[in-house]
C-alpha positions in Angstrom: -0.8 -11.9 -12.5 -0.7 -8.5 -10.7 1.0 -6.9 -7.8 -0.8 -5.3 -4.8 0.6 -2.2 -3.1 -0.1 -1.5 0.6 0.3 1.6 2.7 -0.3 0.1 6.2 -1.3 2.5 8.9 -2.7 2.1 12.4 -6.2 3.1 11.3 -6.3 2.3 7.6 -4.6 0.3 4.8 -4.3 2.0 1.4 -4.5 -0.5 -1.3 -3.4 -0.2 -5.0 -3.1 -2.9 -7.7 -1.0 -3.0 -10.9 -2.3 -3.6 -14.3 -1.7 -7.0 -15.9 1.4 -5.8 -17.7 2.9 -4.5 -14.5 3.2 -1.0 -15.9 0.8 1.1 -14.0 -0.7 1.2 -10.4 -4.4 2.1 -9.8 -6.0 2.8 -6.5 -8.3 0.1 -5.2 -9.6 1.1 -1.8 -8.9 2.2 1.7 -9.5 -0.5 4.3 -10.7 0.9 7.6 -8.9 -1.3 10.2 -11.2 -3.1 12.5 -9.2 -6.2 13.4 -6.4 -8.1 11.9 -8.7 -10.9 11.2 -11.1 -8.7 9.1 -8.1 -6.9 7.5 -6.5 -10.2 6.5 -9.8 -11.5 5.2 -10.3 -8.4 2.9 -6.7 -8.6 1.7 -7.1 -12.4 0.8 -10.3 -11.5 -1.1 -8.5 -8.8 -3.1 -5.5 -11.1 -3.8 -7.9 -13.8 -5.2 -10.1 -11.2 -7.1 -7.1 -9.5 -8.7 -4.9 -12.6 -9.3 -2.1 -11.1 -7.3 1.3 -13.0 -7.0 3.3 -10.2 -5.0 2.5 -7.7 -2.4 4.6 -4.6 -2.0 4.4 -3.0 1.4 5.5 0.6 2.1 8.5 0.9 4.4 8.3 4.2 6.2 11.6 6.0 6.6 12.6 9.5 7.7 14.5 11.7 5.4 17.9 10.8 7.1 17.2 7.1 6.3 16.1 5.9 9.8 13.1 3.8 10.0 9.9 5.4 11.2 8.5 4.6 14.7 5.7 2.5 13.3 7.9 0.2 11.2 7.8 -2.5 13.9 4.0 -2.5 13.8 4.1 -2.9 10.0 6.7 -5.7 10.1 4.5 -7.5 12.7 1.4 -7.0 10.5 3.3 -8.4 7.5 4.6 -11.4 9.4 1.1 -12.3 10.5 -0.2 -11.8 7.0 2.5 -14.1 5.6 1.1 -16.9 7.9 -2.3 -16.3 6.4 -0.9 -16.2 2.9 2.2 -18.5 3.0 2.7 -18.8 -0.8 2.6 -15.0 -1.3 5.8 -13.1 -2.0 6.1 -9.9 0.1 8.5 -7.0 -0.8 9.1 -3.9 1.3 9.5 -0.6 -0.6 10.7 2.8 0.5 7.7 5.0 1.0 9.5 8.2 1.8 7.4 11.3 0.9 4.5 9.3 -0.6 1.9 10.7 1.9 3.2 14.3 1.2 3.1 13.6 -2.5 -0.4 12.0 -2.3 -1.8 15.0 -0.5 -0.2 17.3 -3.2 -1.8 15.2 -6.1 -5.2 15.3 -4.4 -4.8 19.1 -3.8 -3.8 19.7 -7.4 -6.7 17.5 -8.5 -9.1 19.9 -6.7 -10.1 17.4 -4.0 -11.6 19.3 -1.1 -9.7 19.3 2.2 -12.5 17.4 4.1 -12.4 14.7 1.4 -8.6 14.3 1.0 -8.2 12.4 4.2 -10.3 9.5 2.9 -8.2 9.2 -0.3 -4.7 9.9 0.9 -3.8 6.4 2.0 -5.1 4.9 -1.3 -3.1 7.5 -3.2 0.0 6.8 -1.2 -0.4 3.0 -2.0 -0.6 3.9 -5.7 2.6 6.0 -5.4 4.4 3.2 -3.4 3.4 0.6 -6.0 4.2 2.8 -9.1 7.6 3.7 -7.7 8.3 -0.1 -7.3 7.0 -0.9 -10.9 9.1 1.8 -12.4 12.2 0.5 -10.6 11.5 -2.9 -12.0 11.6 -1.5 -15.5 7.9 -1.9 -16.3 
């Protein structure tokens, strides 16, 4: 069984998945948000395809610890997703600086500026999930 990591934004959802041993996180895709129905459908497909038992959702915070302005939207999204997947376990995880780190990783990897935007959310999901996995002791 694997764990899915999500970086939920207003336009996209970055998705990452753990390996079967729950040691490493790999990027899966960036879902372009069209409607909650389609978003949920794609996430359900990924959960079944990857044999997922837990979803880790990035919880945005400012450096001072306050929650980001979009936290209410993310919580609402997760509450509705829980209704669609009532047996799924959901965990929030601090995502402070993951987008900054994702941009840095992509820059250091030589990804051109125009292309970075399409990969940054998926890379942020990888970082969120990897931080979670590391904290669990791998």
